[in-house]
Each structure stands twice: as structure tokens, then as C-alpha cells.
N, C-alpha and C positions, 0 to 999 in steps of 0.2 A: 504494500500500500504506500509506504514512504517513497519507494522507488517510482511508483506511478505519479505521485504528487510532484516529485522532483523533476521527472521528465516533462510533465505538463507545464510546470513553472519555467523550465528551460525553453520549451516550445513557445510559450507566450512571450518570453523575453526576446527570443530570436525574431519572431514575427514583428513585435513592436519595434525592435531595433532596425529591421529591414525597412519598415514603413517610415520610420523617422529618418531614413537615409537620404531623403531628398534634400539636396543642398540649397540653402538660402542664397540669394544674390541681392546686392544692393541695386537700386535703380540705375546708378551710374555704371555698374558692372554689366547689367542687363543691356543698357543702351549701347555700350561699347561692343558687346557680342553681336547684337542685332545689326548695328552699323557695319560691322565687318562681314556680315553675311553668314556667320557661323551659327546663328540661332534665330528663332522666330518667337516673337512676343505675342502672347495670347491673353486677352481679357475675358475671363470666365463669368463676369457679372451678367445680369439680365438686361435686355434692351431698354427698359425704362431707366435703369441706372446709367446706362451709356448716355442716354438723352439728357438726363438730369445733370450730370457732372462733366461730361466729355470723356475722352479716352486718350490713352497714350498715342501719340501720333503714329508710330509704326505698328500699332497693335492690330492683330487679326481678332475679330469679334466672334467668339464662339461661346454661347451661354452654357453654364453648367447644367441647366435643365435639359438641354439637348444631349449632353454627354451622359446624363443619367437615364435618358429616355431612348429614343429611336436612333440617335446619333446620325441624323440626316446630314448635318453640317460637319460634324466631327469626323465621320468615316472618310469622306473625301479629303479633308485636311490632313488626316494622318497618313493616307496613302501618298499624298503629294510630298509630305514632309520627309518621309524616309528616315534616315539616320540623323538628320539635323536636330540640334538641341531645341527643345521646346521650353520656353520660359513663361511661366504663368503668373498672373496677378488677379486680384479681385478688390473688394472694398477693404477687407481687413487682413487678408492672407489666409483665412480659414478655408474658404471654398477652393482657392487655388491649391492649397496644400492637399485637400482631399483628392482633387483631380490628379495632382502630381503623384500622389502615392499609388493610385490605380495605374497610371501610365508607367511609372517606374517598375511596378510589379509585372507589367507586360514587356519589360525590357527596353523601354524608351529612355532616351537621355533627356532628363527633365530637371528643372530647377524652379524654385518658388521665389518670385520677386516681391511677394508680400502684398502691400496695400497700394492702391492707386494714389492715395494722399501722399505717400512717400515719393512717388514719381513726380507729383506736382511740387512738393516741397524741395525736391532736388533741382527744380527749374528746368526740367526736361520738357520737350515739346508735347503739347496737348492739342487735340482737335475736337471740335464740336460736331455732333451728328444729330440727324433727325431720324426718328424711328417712325415708320408708317404704322398707323393704327389699323388693326384688322377690320 
């Protein structure tokens, strides 16, 4: 019984450690990688959030709701991206971290750039968008 508990504990620690293995990046680091063409920046917030606050200028807009659902937009993006690094951000870094963990588990090269407000605070370029209402 003790051995079983020990093995379960080790397994949980291993899984947690792997999930936590997504590297964080500062907005400046992310911008540099994207500008060099070695990474793609993805905003995983929802369309209403994009319209309300704007988005990082080089960002591809792919909502987490699509990632969690049918992946109509994500599937094509992932096919095109290949081995290129995917850097994710959202409002706080939580949703981007969730998506990053799933992509990392699939073998993708990912990083979490955290919060959009940090991108803005770093003085990096932002663009405004208009979201069409259904």
C-alpha cells in the first residue's frame, strides 16, 4: 500500500512538473523572436476582449474557446505553423498557460508571454480591431 501511494505521488509530481515546463517569456523577448521570424505570437483571448482592448500588433487571433471546442481556426494554424515556436498570451497569463500546457504535451515548442497588459506596459506595438457581431 505504501509503495502504491509513493508511486502515485511520484506520478502526480512528474505530470505536474511536465505541465509546469512551459517557459515564460517577457514581452520584449517574445517581440524579438517574432520579429526574427522564429516564433508566432498568438492571442488566446475572446473576440470581445480583442475589440475592447486591442491586441499585440503581430498577434494571430485564435480564441481559447475554439481551441477547447471544434478547433476550426486552431487546426489550420497548427498545420501551417509546423515546428515554429508558438508564443501565447491572454489577459492574465492563465488561459495562455492552459493552452500552452496542452500544446507542449502534444510536442509543440511553446512559451507563455503572460498578460496583454505587460505587452502594453513594455511599449510594444498594439493594434485596434473591430469584431463583427453575428
